[in-house]
C-alpha positions in Angstrom: 130.9 79.8 122.2 133.0 81.1 125.0 135.8 83.5 125.2 138.9 81.8 126.5 142.5 82.5 127.4 145.2 80.0 126.5 149.0 79.8 126.6 150.7 79.0 123.3 154.2 78.5 122.0 155.5 79.5 118.6 157.1 76.5 116.9 160.2 76.8 114.7 158.0 76.8 111.5 156.1 79.8 112.8 152.9 77.8 113.7 151.4 78.3 117.1 150.7 75.4 119.4 148.2 75.9 122.2 149.3 74.2 125.4 147.0 72.0 127.4 145.2 73.7 130.3 146.5 72.4 133.6 144.3 70.2 135.7 142.1 72.3 138.0 142.5 75.5 135.9 139.9 77.0 133.6 140.7 78.9 130.4 137.2 80.4 130.3 137.2 84.2 130.2 133.5 85.0 129.4 130.8 84.7 126.9 131.6 85.1 123.2 129.3 88.2 123.0 131.7 89.9 125.5 134.0 90.4 122.5 131.8 93.0 120.9 129.5 94.2 123.8 132.3 94.9 126.2 135.8 94.6 124.7 134.9 96.3 121.5 132.5 98.8 123.0 132.9 102.5 122.3 133.5 103.1 126.1 136.4 100.7 126.2 137.9 102.2 123.0 137.4 105.7 124.4 139.4 104.8 127.5 142.4 104.1 125.2 142.4 100.3 125.2 144.4 99.0 122.3 144.4 95.2 122.8 140.9 94.3 124.0 139.0 96.1 121.3 140.7 93.9 118.7 138.8 91.0 120.2 135.6 92.4 118.5 137.1 91.5 115.2 139.4 88.5 115.8 141.4 86.4 118.2 144.4 87.9 119.9 147.8 86.1 119.7 150.0 88.1 122.1 153.6 87.3 122.6 155.2 87.5 126.1 156.8 90.9 125.5 153.4 92.7 125.4 151.7 90.9 128.3 152.7 93.6 130.7 150.9 96.1 128.5 147.8 93.9 128.3 147.8 93.6 132.1 148.1 97.4 132.5 145.2 97.8 130.1 143.0 95.4 132.0 143.9 97.1 135.3 143.0 100.5 133.8 139.6 99.2 132.7 138.9 97.6 136.0 139.3 101.0 137.6 136.8 102.4 135.1 134.1 99.8 135.5 131.6 102.5 136.6 132.3 104.6 133.5 131.9 101.5 131.3 128.7 100.4 133.0 127.2 103.9 132.7 127.9 103.9 129.0 126.3 100.5 128.7 123.2 101.7 130.6 122.8 104.7 128.2 122.9 102.3 125.3 120.6 99.5 126.7 118.6 101.2 129.5 118.7 100.6 133.2 119.7 97.2 134.6 116.8 94.7 134.9 116.3 92.6 138.1 118.5 89.5 138.0 115.5 87.2 138.6 113.7 88.1 135.4 113.6 85.0 133.2 114.0 86.9 130.0 117.6 87.7 130.8 118.7 84.1 130.2 118.8 83.1 126.6 117.6 79.6 125.8 121.1 78.4 124.8 122.7 79.7 128.0 123.2 77.6 131.1 123.0 78.9 134.6 126.4 80.0 135.9 127.5 80.5 139.4 129.8 83.3 140.1 131.5 84.7 143.2 130.6 88.3 143.8 133.6 90.5 143.6 134.3 94.1 144.5 136.7 96.2 142.5 137.9 99.4 144.2 138.6 102.2 141.7 
């Protein structure tokens, strides 16, 4: 499974309808395990995140009036990536070389990603 981000509308009867993803746009936001290992991690919780830790337990259905707060939370965490990574290393040990075959689970495909640099 994958973690995805989609846009929805609330219908008159209170039900939510997920809108189609526009052509050329992806709604993928990471692997499912990201919910617990990153979003729900003690490090993210300790940094005061209030939305992302909820992903460890269930889906988030956020209305437009809180999206600014979610964006601010994400920006705060982006500026704390070294802190979050250091906590992860204490729990799992030092990072292993990327070329080690045991890092890829049998059910995972190979994913290309563009390297990015986040300046704290």
